[in-house]
mmJSON file of the N, C-alpha and C atoms, coordinates in Angstrom:
{"data_MODEL":{"atom_site":{
"group_PDB":["ATOM","ATOM","ATOM","ATOM","ATOM","ATOM","ATOM","ATOM","ATOM","ATOM","ATOM","ATOM","ATOM","ATOM","ATOM","ATOM","ATOM","ATOM","ATOM","ATOM","ATOM","ATOM","ATOM","ATOM","ATOM","ATOM","ATOM","ATOM","ATOM","ATOM","ATOM","ATOM","ATOM","ATOM","ATOM","ATOM","ATOM","ATOM","ATOM","ATOM","ATOM","ATOM","ATOM","ATOM","ATOM","ATOM","ATOM","ATOM","ATOM","ATOM","ATOM","ATOM","ATOM","ATOM","ATOM","ATOM","ATOM","ATOM","ATOM","ATOM","ATOM","ATOM","ATOM","ATOM","ATOM","ATOM","ATOM","ATOM","ATOM","ATOM","ATOM","ATOM","ATOM","ATOM","ATOM","ATOM","ATOM","ATOM","ATOM","ATOM","ATOM","ATOM","ATOM","ATOM","ATOM","ATOM","ATOM","ATOM","ATOM","ATOM","ATOM","ATOM","ATOM","ATOM","ATOM","ATOM","ATOM","ATOM","ATOM","ATOM","ATOM","ATOM","ATOM","ATOM","ATOM","ATOM","ATOM","ATOM","ATOM","ATOM","ATOM","ATOM","ATOM","ATOM","ATOM","ATOM","ATOM","ATOM","ATOM","ATOM","ATOM","ATOM","ATOM","ATOM","ATOM","ATOM","ATOM","ATOM","ATOM","ATOM","ATOM","ATOM","ATOM","ATOM","ATOM","ATOM","ATOM","ATOM","ATOM","ATOM","ATOM","ATOM","ATOM","ATOM","ATOM","ATOM","ATOM","ATOM","ATOM","ATOM","ATOM","ATOM","ATOM","ATOM","ATOM","ATOM","ATOM","ATOM","ATOM","ATOM","ATOM","ATOM","ATOM","ATOM","ATOM","ATOM","ATOM","ATOM","ATOM","ATOM","ATOM","ATOM","ATOM","ATOM","ATOM","ATOM","ATOM","ATOM","ATOM","ATOM","ATOM","ATOM","ATOM","ATOM","ATOM","ATOM","ATOM","ATOM","ATOM","ATOM","ATOM","ATOM","ATOM","ATOM","ATOM","ATOM","ATOM","ATOM"],
"id":[1,2,3,4,5,6,7,8,9,10,11,12,13,14,15,16,17,18,19,20,21,22,23,24,25,26,27,28,29,30,31,32,33,34,35,36,37,38,39,40,41,42,43,44,45,46,47,48,49,50,51,52,53,54,55,56,57,58,59,60,61,62,63,64,65,66,67,68,69,70,71,72,73,74,75,76,77,78,79,80,81,82,83,84,85,86,87,88,89,90,91,92,93,94,95,96,97,98,99,100,101,102,103,104,105,106,107,108,109,110,111,112,113,114,115,116,117,118,119,120,121,122,123,124,125,126,127,128,129,130,131,132,133,134,135,136,137,138,139,140,141,142,143,144,145,146,147,148,149,150,151,152,153,154,155,156,157,158,159,160,161,162,163,164,165,166,167,168,169,170,171,172,173,174,175,176,177,178,179,180,181,182,183,184,185,186,187,188,189,190,191,192,193,194,195,196,197,198],
"type_symbol":["N","C","C","N","C","C","N","C","C","N","C","C","N","C","C","N","C","C","N","C","C","N","C","C","N","C","C","N","C","C","N","C","C","N","C","C","N","C","C","N","C","C","N","C","C","N","C","C","N","C","C","N","C","C","N","C","C","N","C","C","N","C","C","N","C","C","N","C","C","N","C","C","N","C","C","N","C","C","N","C","C","N","C","C","N","C","C","N","C","C","N","C","C","N","C","C","N","C","C","N","C","C","N","C","C","N","C","C","N","C","C","N","C","C","N","C","C","N","C","C","N","C","C","N","C","C","N","C","C","N","C","C","N","C","C","N","C","C","N","C","C","N","C","C","N","C","C","N","C","C","N","C","C","N","C","C","N","C","C","N","C","C","N","C","C","N","C","C","N","C","C","N","C","C","N","C","C","N","C","C","N","C","C","N","C","C","N","C","C","N","C","C","N","C","C","N","C","C"],
"label_atom_id":["N","CA","C","N","CA","C","N","CA","C","N","CA","C","N","CA","C","N","CA","C","N","CA","C","N","CA","C","N","CA","C","N","CA","C","N","CA","C","N","CA","C","N","CA","C","N","CA","C","N","CA","C","N","CA","C","N","CA","C","N","CA","C","N","CA","C","N","CA","C","N","CA","C","N","CA","C","N","CA","C","N","CA","C","N","CA","C","N","CA","C","N","CA","C","N","CA","C","N","CA","C","N","CA","C","N","CA","C","N","CA","C","N","CA","C","N","CA","C","N","CA","C","N","CA","C","N","CA","C","N","CA","C","N","CA","C","N","CA","C","N","CA","C","N","CA","C","N","CA","C","N","CA","C","N","CA","C","N","CA","C","N","CA","C","N","CA","C","N","CA","C","N","CA","C","N","CA","C","N","CA","C","N","CA","C","N","CA","C","N","CA","C","N","CA","C","N","CA","C","N","CA","C","N","CA","C","N","CA","C","N","CA","C","N","CA","C","N","CA","C","N","CA","C","N","CA","C","N","CA","C"],
"label_alt_id":[null,null,null,null,null,null,null,null,null,null,null,null,null,null,null,null,null,null,null,null,null,null,null,null,null,null,null,null,null,null,null,null,null,null,null,null,null,null,null,null,null,null,null,null,null,null,null,null,null,null,null,null,null,null,null,null,null,null,null,null,null,null,null,null,null,null,null,null,null,null,null,null,null,null,null,null,null,null,null,null,null,null,null,null,null,null,null,null,null,null,null,null,null,null,null,null,null,null,null,null,null,null,null,null,null,null,null,null,null,null,null,null,null,null,null,null,null,null,null,null,null,null,null,null,null,null,null,null,null,null,null,null,null,null,null,null,null,null,null,null,null,null,null,null,null,null,null,null,null,null,null,null,null,null,null,null,null,null,null,null,null,null,null,null,null,null,null,null,null,null,null,null,null,null,null,null,null,null,null,null,null,null,null,null,null,null,null,null,null,null,null,null,null,null,null,null,null,null],
"label_comp_id":["MET","MET","MET","ILE","ILE","ILE","ASP","ASP","ASP","VAL","VAL","VAL","PHE","PHE","PHE","TYR","TYR","TYR","VAL","VAL","VAL","TYR","TYR","TYR","VAL","VAL","VAL","LEU","LEU","LEU","HIS","HIS","HIS","SER","SER","SER","LEU","LEU","LEU","ALA","ALA","ALA","ASP","ASP","ASP","ASN","ASN","ASN","GLY","GLY","GLY","PHE","PHE","PHE","TYR","TYR","TYR","ILE","ILE","ILE","GLY","GLY","GLY","TYR","TYR","TYR","SER","SER","SER","THR","THR","THR","ASP","ASP","ASP","LEU","LEU","LEU","LYS","LYS","LYS","LYS","LYS","LYS","ARG","ARG","ARG","LEU","LEU","LEU","ALA","ALA","ALA","GLN","GLN","GLN","HIS","HIS","HIS","LYS","LYS","LYS","GLN","GLN","GLN","GLY","GLY","GLY","ALA","ALA","ALA","ALA","ALA","ALA","ILE","ILE","ILE","ALA","ALA","ALA","THR","THR","THR","ARG","ARG","ARG","HIS","HIS","HIS","ARG","ARG","ARG","GLY","GLY","GLY","PRO","PRO","PRO","TRP","TRP","TRP","LYS","LYS","LYS","LEU","LEU","LEU","ILE","ILE","ILE","TYR","TYR","TYR","TYR","TYR","TYR","GLU","GLU","GLU","ALA","ALA","ALA","TYR","TYR","TYR","ILE","ILE","ILE","GLU","GLU","GLU","GLN","GLN","GLN","ALA","ALA","ALA","ASP","ASP","ASP","ALA","ALA","ALA","LYS","LYS","LYS","GLY","GLY","GLY","ARG","ARG","ARG","GLU","GLU","GLU","ARG","ARG","ARG"],
"label_asym_id":["A","A","A","A","A","A","A","A","A","A","A","A","A","A","A","A","A","A","A","A","A","A","A","A","A","A","A","A","A","A","A","A","A","A","A","A","A","A","A","A","A","A","A","A","A","A","A","A","A","A","A","A","A","A","A","A","A","A","A","A","A","A","A","A","A","A","A","A","A","A","A","A","A","A","A","A","A","A","A","A","A","A","A","A","A","A","A","A","A","A","A","A","A","A","A","A","A","A","A","A","A","A","A","A","A","A","A","A","A","A","A","A","A","A","A","A","A","A","A","A","A","A","A","A","A","A","A","A","A","A","A","A","A","A","A","A","A","A","A","A","A","A","A","A","A","A","A","A","A","A","A","A","A","A","A","A","A","A","A","A","A","A","A","A","A","A","A","A","A","A","A","A","A","A","A","A","A","A","A","A","A","A","A","A","A","A","A","A","A","A","A","A","A","A","A","A","A","A"],
"label_entity_id":["1","1","1","1","1","1","1","1","1","1","1","1","1","1","1","1","1","1","1","1","1","1","1","1","1","1","1","1","1","1","1","1","1","1","1","1","1","1","1","1","1","1","1","1","1","1","1","1","1","1","1","1","1","1","1","1","1","1","1","1","1","1","1","1","1","1","1","1","1","1","1","1","1","1","1","1","1","1","1","1","1","1","1","1","1","1","1","1","1","1","1","1","1","1","1","1","1","1","1","1","1","1","1","1","1","1","1","1","1","1","1","1","1","1","1","1","1","1","1","1","1","1","1","1","1","1","1","1","1","1","1","1","1","1","1","1","1","1","1","1","1","1","1","1","1","1","1","1","1","1","1","1","1","1","1","1","1","1","1","1","1","1","1","1","1","1","1","1","1","1","1","1","1","1","1","1","1","1","1","1","1","1","1","1","1","1","1","1","1","1","1","1","1","1","1","1","1","1"],
"label_seq_id":[1,1,1,2,2,2,3,3,3,4,4,4,5,5,5,6,6,6,7,7,7,8,8,8,9,9,9,10,10,10,11,11,11,12,12,12,13,13,13,14,14,14,15,15,15,16,16,16,17,17,17,18,18,18,19,19,19,20,20,20,21,21,21,22,22,22,23,23,23,24,24,24,25,25,25,26,26,26,27,27,27,28,28,28,29,29,29,30,30,30,31,31,31,32,32,32,33,33,33,34,34,34,35,35,35,36,36,36,37,37,37,38,38,38,39,39,39,40,40,40,41,41,41,42,42,42,43,43,43,44,44,44,45,45,45,46,46,46,47,47,47,48,48,48,49,49,49,50,50,50,51,51,51,52,52,52,53,53,53,54,54,54,55,55,55,56,56,56,57,57,57,58,58,58,59,59,59,60,60,60,61,61,61,62,62,62,63,63,63,64,64,64,65,65,65,66,66,66],
"pdbx_PDB_ins_code":[null,null,null,null,null,null,null,null,null,null,null,null,null,null,null,null,null,null,null,null,null,null,null,null,null,null,null,null,null,null,null,null,null,null,null,null,null,null,null,null,null,null,null,null,null,null,null,null,null,null,null,null,null,null,null,null,null,null,null,null,null,null,null,null,null,null,null,null,null,null,null,null,null,null,null,null,null,null,null,null,null,null,null,null,null,null,null,null,null,null,null,null,null,null,null,null,null,null,null,null,null,null,null,null,null,null,null,null,null,null,null,null,null,null,null,null,null,null,null,null,null,null,null,null,null,null,null,null,null,null,null,null,null,null,null,null,null,null,null,null,null,null,null,null,null,null,null,null,null,null,null,null,null,null,null,null,null,null,null,null,null,null,null,null,null,null,null,null,null,null,null,null,null,null,null,null,null,null,null,null,null,null,null,null,null,null,null,null,null,null,null,null,null,null,null,null,null,null],
"Cartn_x":[-23.206,-21.953,-21.209,-20.725,-19.963,-18.448,-17.853,-16.414,-15.578,-14.502,-13.607,-12.28,-11.691,-10.312,-9.427,-8.29,-7.143,-5.969,-5.415,-4.229,-3.229,-2.173,-1.357,0.117,0.82,2.24,2.981,3.931,4.879,6.195,6.732,8.2,9.122,10.118,11.324,12.149,12.232,13.096,14.458,14.738,15.962,16.632,16.047,16.683,16.017,15.085,14.503,13.624,13.418,12.63,11.029,10.313,8.869,8.212,7.169,6.294,4.862,4.29,2.837,2.054,1.012,0.283,-1.102,-1.897,-3.345,-3.929,-4.95,-5.404,-7.067,-7.73,-9.108,-9.169,-7.929,-7.97,-6.728,-6.714,-5.474,-4.903,-5.587,-4.966,-4.132,-4.808,-4.158,-2.895,-3.033,-1.822,-0.664,-0.99,0.083,0.853,-0.046,0.548,1.524,1.064,1.978,3.352,3.293,4.576,5.348,4.747,5.487,6.241,5.486,5.921,6.897,7.245,8.02,7.336,6.07,5.315,4.976,5.249,4.897,6.306,6.317,7.682,8.247,7.294,7.786,8.517,8.295,8.74,9.694,9.812,10.294,11.768,12.563,13.97,14.39,13.32,13.573,12.943,12.482,11.773,12.783,12.314,10.966,10.207,8.918,8.135,7.228,6.941,6.004,4.844,3.776,2.532,2.515,2.647,2.624,1.455,0.735,-0.524,-1.355,-2.634,-3.593,-4.836,-5.387,-6.699,-7.618,-8.822,-9.963,-10.824,-11.291,-11.942,-13.158,-14.279,-15.494,-15.355,-14.844,-14.589,-13.186,-13.149,-11.927,-11.031,-11.604,-10.735,-10.126,-10.752,-10.236,-8.934,-9.111,-7.928,-6.765,-7.008,-6.034,-5.255,-6.183,-5.572,-4.644,-4.988,-4.297,-2.881,-3.017,-1.842,-0.586,-1.1,-0.104,0.311],
"Cartn_y":[-3.522,-2.918,-2.333,-1.43,-0.885,-1.31,-1.868,-2.229,-0.934,-0.893,0.334,-0.241,0.427,0.21,1.232,0.836,1.76,1.742,2.802,3.161,3.873,3.317,3.829,4.092,4.852,5.058,4.837,4.021,3.72,4.444,4.724,5.319,4.375,4.036,3.231,3.877,3.494,4.332,3.644,2.617,1.931,2.677,2.78,3.429,4.631,5.184,6.48,6.304,5.066,4.924,4.888,4.696,4.711,3.505,2.942,2.005,2.478,2.284,2.447,1.15,0.967,-0.166,-0.009,-1.13,-1.107,-2.428,-2.166,-3.1,-2.887,-3.921,-3.745,-3.89,-4.187,-4.358,-3.675,-2.404,-1.576,-2.034,-2.162,-2.669,-3.928,-4.991,-6.22,-6.068,-5.292,-5.202,-4.513,-3.466,-2.783,-3.763,-4.508,-5.486,-6.546,-6.814,-7.706,-7.108,-5.85,-5.056,-5.027,-4.686,-4.603,-5.82,-7.004,-8.236,-8.972,-8.244,-8.74,-9.809,-9.932,-10.956,-10.524,-9.317,-8.931,-8.917,-9.739,-10.126,-8.771,-7.879,-6.661,-5.698,-5.763,-4.8,-5.392,-6.688,-7.373,-6.943,-6.591,-6.481,-4.945,-4.054,-2.527,-1.914,-2.672,-2.075,-1.719,-1.072,-0.815,0.286,0.194,1.111,1.993,3.205,4.133,4.506,4.353,4.86,6.347,6.982,8.438,8.979,8.073,8.722,7.492,7.698,6.817,7.59,6.815,7.48,6.171,6.5,5.497,5.629,4.567,4.701,3.668,4.194,3.115,2.196,2.82,2.228,1.491,0.227,-0.375,-0.087,0.404,0.763,2.162,2.998,4.157,3.852,2.998,2.777,2.256,1.132,0.684,1.694,2.527,3.642,4.517,4.813,5.714,5.138,3.839,3.055,3.095,3.15,3.132,4.51],
"Cartn_z":[1.641,2.049,0.649,0.744,-0.239,-0.234,-1.386,-1.42,-1.559,-0.787,-0.895,-1.274,-2.264,-2.807,-2.418,-1.982,-1.378,-2.365,-2.502,-3.022,-2.04,-1.816,-0.675,-1.019,-0.299,-0.567,0.708,0.617,1.71,1.525,2.636,2.515,3.416,2.581,3.2,4.091,5.231,6.269,6.057,5.409,5.185,4.061,2.903,1.759,1.221,1.842,1.478,0.16,-0.204,-1.374,-1.016,-2.164,-2.063,-2.63,-2.195,-2.742,-2.867,-4.087,-4.25,-4.405,-3.725,-3.554,-3.778,-3.885,-4.026,-3.238,-2.441,-1.68,-1.341,-0.997,-0.609,1.02,1.652,3.023,3.524,3.692,3.904,5.203,6.364,7.508,7.444,6.754,6.446,5.671,4.66,3.646,4.41,5.224,5.911,6.909,7.514,8.534,7.715,6.542,5.678,5.32,4.98,4.864,5.875,7.079,8.313,8.809,8.558,8.867,7.892,6.757,5.858,5.014,4.955,4.212,2.792,2.437,1.126,0.315,-0.654,-1.555,-2.018,-2.622,-3.257,-2.309,-1.018,-0.056,0.983,1.075,2.255,2.559,1.587,1.843,1.931,1.905,1.966,3.11,4.143,5.237,6.317,7.347,7.726,6.861,6.871,6.039,6.999,6.45,6.973,6.071,6.566,5.499,5.544,4.436,4.373,3.663,2.778,2.159,1.711,1.644,1.116,0.477,-0.469,-1.101,-1.102,-0.976,-0.909,-2.221,-2.856,-4.123,-3.866,-4.556,-4.643,-5.905,-6.96,-8.188,-8.383,-8.493,-8.601,-9.775,-10.764,-11.941,-11.686,-10.899,-10.475,-9.572,-8.667,-7.748,-8.616,-9.479,-10.157,-11.157,-11.714,-12.75,-11.735,-10.628,-9.824,-9.36,-9.03,-8.627,-9.633,-10.919,-11.984,-12.286],
"occupancy":[1.0,1.0,1.0,1.0,1.0,1.0,1.0,1.0,1.0,1.0,1.0,1.0,1.0,1.0,1.0,1.0,1.0,1.0,1.0,1.0,1.0,1.0,1.0,1.0,1.0,1.0,1.0,1.0,1.0,1.0,1.0,1.0,1.0,1.0,1.0,1.0,1.0,1.0,1.0,1.0,1.0,1.0,1.0,1.0,1.0,1.0,1.0,1.0,1.0,1.0,1.0,1.0,1.0,1.0,1.0,1.0,1.0,1.0,1.0,1.0,1.0,1.0,1.0,1.0,1.0,1.0,1.0,1.0,1.0,1.0,1.0,1.0,1.0,1.0,1.0,1.0,1.0,1.0,1.0,1.0,1.0,1.0,1.0,1.0,1.0,1.0,1.0,1.0,1.0,1.0,1.0,1.0,1.0,1.0,1.0,1.0,1.0,1.0,1.0,1.0,1.0,1.0,1.0,1.0,1.0,1.0,1.0,1.0,1.0,1.0,1.0,1.0,1.0,1.0,1.0,1.0,1.0,1.0,1.0,1.0,1.0,1.0,1.0,1.0,1.0,1.0,1.0,1.0,1.0,1.0,1.0,1.0,1.0,1.0,1.0,1.0,1.0,1.0,1.0,1.0,1.0,1.0,1.0,1.0,1.0,1.0,1.0,1.0,1.0,1.0,1.0,1.0,1.0,1.0,1.0,1.0,1.0,1.0,1.0,1.0,1.0,1.0,1.0,1.0,1.0,1.0,1.0,1.0,1.0,1.0,1.0,1.0,1.0,1.0,1.0,1.0,1.0,1.0,1.0,1.0,1.0,1.0,1.0,1.0,1.0,1.0,1.0,1.0,1.0,1.0,1.0,1.0,1.0,1.0,1.0,1.0,1.0,1.0],
"B_iso_or_equiv":[0.0,0.0,0.0,0.0,0.0,0.0,0.0,0.0,0.0,0.0,0.0,0.0,0.0,0.0,0.0,0.0,0.0,0.0,0.0,0.0,0.0,0.0,0.0,0.0,0.0,0.0,0.0,0.0,0.0,0.0,0.0,0.0,0.0,0.0,0.0,0.0,0.0,0.0,0.0,0.0,0.0,0.0,0.0,0.0,0.0,0.0,0.0,0.0,0.0,0.0,0.0,0.0,0.0,0.0,0.0,0.0,0.0,0.0,0.0,0.0,0.0,0.0,0.0,0.0,0.0,0.0,0.0,0.0,0.0,0.0,0.0,0.0,0.0,0.0,0.0,0.0,0.0,0.0,0.0,0.0,0.0,0.0,0.0,0.0,0.0,0.0,0.0,0.0,0.0,0.0,0.0,0.0,0.0,0.0,0.0,0.0,0.0,0.0,0.0,0.0,0.0,0.0,0.0,0.0,0.0,0.0,0.0,0.0,0.0,0.0,0.0,0.0,0.0,0.0,0.0,0.0,0.0,0.0,0.0,0.0,0.0,0.0,0.0,0.0,0.0,0.0,0.0,0.0,0.0,0.0,0.0,0.0,0.0,0.0,0.0,0.0,0.0,0.0,0.0,0.0,0.0,0.0,0.0,0.0,0.0,0.0,0.0,0.0,0.0,0.0,0.0,0.0,0.0,0.0,0.0,0.0,0.0,0.0,0.0,0.0,0.0,0.0,0.0,0.0,0.0,0.0,0.0,0.0,0.0,0.0,0.0,0.0,0.0,0.0,0.0,0.0,0.0,0.0,0.0,0.0,0.0,0.0,0.0,0.0,0.0,0.0,0.0,0.0,0.0,0.0,0.0,0.0,0.0,0.0,0.0,0.0,0.0,0.0],
"pdbx_formal_charge":[null,null,null,null,null,null,null,null,null,null,null,null,null,null,null,null,null,null,null,null,null,null,null,null,null,null,null,null,null,null,null,null,null,null,null,null,null,null,null,null,null,null,null,null,null,null,null,null,null,null,null,null,null,null,null,null,null,null,null,null,null,null,null,null,null,null,null,null,null,null,null,null,null,null,null,null,null,null,null,null,null,null,null,null,null,null,null,null,null,null,null,null,null,null,null,null,null,null,null,null,null,null,null,null,null,null,null,null,null,null,null,null,null,null,null,null,null,null,null,null,null,null,null,null,null,null,null,null,null,null,null,null,null,null,null,null,null,null,null,null,null,null,null,null,null,null,null,null,null,null,null,null,null,null,null,null,null,null,null,null,null,null,null,null,null,null,null,null,null,null,null,null,null,null,null,null,null,null,null,null,null,null,null,null,null,null,null,null,null,null,null,null,null,null,null,null,null,null],
"auth_seq_id":[1,1,1,2,2,2,3,3,3,4,4,4,5,5,5,6,6,6,7,7,7,8,8,8,9,9,9,10,10,10,11,11,11,12,12,12,13,13,13,14,14,14,15,15,15,16,16,16,17,17,17,18,18,18,19,19,19,20,20,20,21,21,21,22,22,22,23,23,23,24,24,24,25,25,25,26,26,26,27,27,27,28,28,28,29,29,29,30,30,30,31,31,31,32,32,32,33,33,33,34,34,34,35,35,35,36,36,36,37,37,37,38,38,38,39,39,39,40,40,40,41,41,41,42,42,42,43,43,43,44,44,44,45,45,45,46,46,46,47,47,47,48,48,48,49,49,49,50,50,50,51,51,51,52,52,52,53,53,53,54,54,54,55,55,55,56,56,56,57,57,57,58,58,58,59,59,59,60,60,60,61,61,61,62,62,62,63,63,63,64,64,64,65,65,65,66,66,66],
"auth_comp_id":["MET","MET","MET","ILE","ILE","ILE","ASP","ASP","ASP","VAL","VAL","VAL","PHE","PHE","PHE","TYR","TYR","TYR","VAL","VAL","VAL","TYR","TYR","TYR","VAL","VAL","VAL","LEU","LEU","LEU","HIS","HIS","HIS","SER","SER","SER","LEU","LEU","LEU","ALA","ALA","ALA","ASP","ASP","ASP","ASN","ASN","ASN","GLY","GLY","GLY","PHE","PHE","PHE","TYR","TYR","TYR","ILE","ILE","ILE","GLY","GLY","GLY","TYR","TYR","TYR","SER","SER","SER","THR","THR","THR","ASP","ASP","ASP","LEU","LEU","LEU","LYS","LYS","LYS","LYS","LYS","LYS","ARG","ARG","ARG","LEU","LEU","LEU","ALA","ALA","ALA","GLN","GLN","GLN","HIS","HIS","HIS","LYS","LYS","LYS","GLN","GLN","GLN","GLY","GLY","GLY","ALA","ALA","ALA","ALA","ALA","ALA","ILE","ILE","ILE","ALA","ALA","ALA","THR","THR","THR","ARG","ARG","ARG","HIS","HIS","HIS","ARG","ARG","ARG","GLY","GLY","GLY","PRO","PRO","PRO","TRP","TRP","TRP","LYS","LYS","LYS","LEU","LEU","LEU","ILE","ILE","ILE","TYR","TYR","TYR","TYR","TYR","TYR","GLU","GLU","GLU","ALA","ALA","ALA","TYR","TYR","TYR","ILE","ILE","ILE","GLU","GLU","GLU","GLN","GLN","GLN","ALA","ALA","ALA","ASP","ASP","ASP","ALA","ALA","ALA","LYS","LYS","LYS","GLY","GLY","GLY","ARG","ARG","ARG","GLU","GLU","GLU","ARG","ARG","ARG"],
"auth_asym_id":["A","A","A","A","A","A","A","A","A","A","A","A","A","A","A","A","A","A","A","A","A","A","A","A","A","A","A","A","A","A","A","A","A","A","A","A","A","A","A","A","A","A","A","A","A","A","A","A","A","A","A","A","A","A","A","A","A","A","A","A","A","A","A","A","A","A","A","A","A","A","A","A","A","A","A","A","A","A","A","A","A","A","A","A","A","A","A","A","A","A","A","A","A","A","A","A","A","A","A","A","A","A","A","A","A","A","A","A","A","A","A","A","A","A","A","A","A","A","A","A","A","A","A","A","A","A","A","A","A","A","A","A","A","A","A","A","A","A","A","A","A","A","A","A","A","A","A","A","A","A","A","A","A","A","A","A","A","A","A","A","A","A","A","A","A","A","A","A","A","A","A","A","A","A","A","A","A","A","A","A","A","A","A","A","A","A","A","A","A","A","A","A","A","A","A","A","A","A"],
"auth_atom_id":["N","CA","C","N","CA","C","N","CA","C","N","CA","C","N","CA","C","N","CA","C","N","CA","C","N","CA","C","N","CA","C","N","CA","C","N","CA","C","N","CA","C","N","CA","C","N","CA","C","N","CA","C","N","CA","C","N","CA","C","N","CA","C","N","CA","C","N","CA","C","N","CA","C","N","CA","C","N","CA","C","N","CA","C","N","CA","C","N","CA","C","N","CA","C","N","CA","C","N","CA","C","N","CA","C","N","CA","C","N","CA","C","N","CA","C","N","CA","C","N","CA","C","N","CA","C","N","CA","C","N","CA","C","N","CA","C","N","CA","C","N","CA","C","N","CA","C","N","CA","C","N","CA","C","N","CA","C","N","CA","C","N","CA","C","N","CA","C","N","CA","C","N","CA","C","N","CA","C","N","CA","C","N","CA","C","N","CA","C","N","CA","C","N","CA","C","N","CA","C","N","CA","C","N","CA","C","N","CA","C","N","CA","C","N","CA","C","N","CA","C","N","CA","C","N","CA","C","N","CA","C"],
"pdbx_PDB_model_num":[1,1,1,1,1,1,1,1,1,1,1,1,1,1,1,1,1,1,1,1,1,1,1,1,1,1,1,1,1,1,1,1,1,1,1,1,1,1,1,1,1,1,1,1,1,1,1,1,1,1,1,1,1,1,1,1,1,1,1,1,1,1,1,1,1,1,1,1,1,1,1,1,1,1,1,1,1,1,1,1,1,1,1,1,1,1,1,1,1,1,1,1,1,1,1,1,1,1,1,1,1,1,1,1,1,1,1,1,1,1,1,1,1,1,1,1,1,1,1,1,1,1,1,1,1,1,1,1,1,1,1,1,1,1,1,1,1,1,1,1,1,1,1,1,1,1,1,1,1,1,1,1,1,1,1,1,1,1,1,1,1,1,1,1,1,1,1,1,1,1,1,1,1,1,1,1,1,1,1,1,1,1,1,1,1,1,1,1,1,1,1,1,1,1,1,1,1,1]
}}}
Protein backbone atom coordinates (compact mmCIF):
# COMPACT_ATOMS: atom_id res chain seq x y z
CA MET A 1 0.00 0.00 0.00
CA ILE A 2 1.26 3.47 -0.88
CA ASP A 3 1.29 6.13 1.83
CA VAL A 4 -0.38 9.38 0.85
CA PHE A 5 0.46 12.72 2.43
CA TYR A 6 -2.07 15.54 2.30
CA VAL A 7 -1.69 19.30 2.41
CA TYR A 8 -4.96 21.11 2.98
CA VAL A 9 -6.37 24.61 3.37
CA LEU A 10 -9.18 25.45 5.77
CA HIS A 11 -11.20 28.66 5.77
CA SER A 12 -12.47 30.02 9.09
CA LEU A 13 -16.09 31.05 8.91
CA ALA A 14 -15.60 32.95 12.19
CA ASP A 15 -12.76 35.31 11.29
CA ASN A 16 -12.35 34.76 7.53
CA GLY A 17 -8.79 33.50 8.09
CA PHE A 18 -7.02 30.48 6.65
CA TYR A 19 -5.11 27.53 8.03
CA ILE A 20 -2.72 25.33 6.04
CA GLY A 21 -2.12 21.87 7.42
CA TYR A 22 -0.48 18.54 6.68
CA SER A 23 -1.71 15.04 7.49
CA THR A 24 -1.51 11.40 6.48
CA ASP A 25 -5.18 10.89 7.42
CA LEU A 26 -7.19 13.78 6.01
CA LYS A 27 -10.61 12.59 7.20
CA LYS A 28 -9.42 12.11 10.77
CA ARG A 29 -7.61 15.45 10.83
CA LEU A 30 -10.64 17.32 9.49
CA ALA A 31 -12.79 15.72 12.19
CA GLN A 32 -10.30 16.93 14.81
CA HIS A 33 -10.55 20.48 13.48
CA LYS A 34 -14.36 20.35 13.45
CA GLN A 35 -14.50 18.94 17.01
CA GLY A 36 -12.12 21.58 18.38
CA ALA A 37 -9.50 18.93 19.19
CA ALA A 38 -6.75 20.63 17.16
CA ILE A 39 -5.00 23.21 19.34
CA ALA A 40 -3.95 25.41 16.42
CA THR A 41 -7.52 25.94 15.20
CA ARG A 42 -9.80 25.33 18.15
CA HIS A 43 -10.68 28.97 18.84
CA ARG A 44 -11.19 30.10 15.25
CA GLY A 45 -13.81 27.69 13.91
CA PRO A 46 -16.07 26.65 12.39
CA TRP A 47 -13.88 25.59 9.49
CA LYS A 48 -14.54 24.68 5.89
CA LEU A 49 -12.15 22.64 3.76
CA ILE A 50 -11.54 24.66 0.61
CA TYR A 51 -8.58 22.86 -0.99
CA TYR A 52 -6.29 19.85 -0.65
CA GLU A 53 -3.46 18.16 -2.51
CA ALA A 54 -2.18 14.59 -2.19
CA TYR A 55 1.48 13.61 -2.40
CA ILE A 56 3.32 10.30 -2.46
CA GLU A 57 6.55 11.85 -1.18
CA GLN A 58 6.41 13.18 2.39
CA ALA A 59 9.09 15.79 1.70
CA ASP A 60 7.00 17.23 -1.15
CA ALA A 61 3.95 17.58 1.10
CA LYS A 62 5.91 19.18 3.93
CA GLY A 63 7.57 21.57 1.50
CA ARG A 64 4.21 22.59 0.05
CA GLU A 65 2.73 23.15 3.50
CA ARG A 66 5.33 25.81 4.21
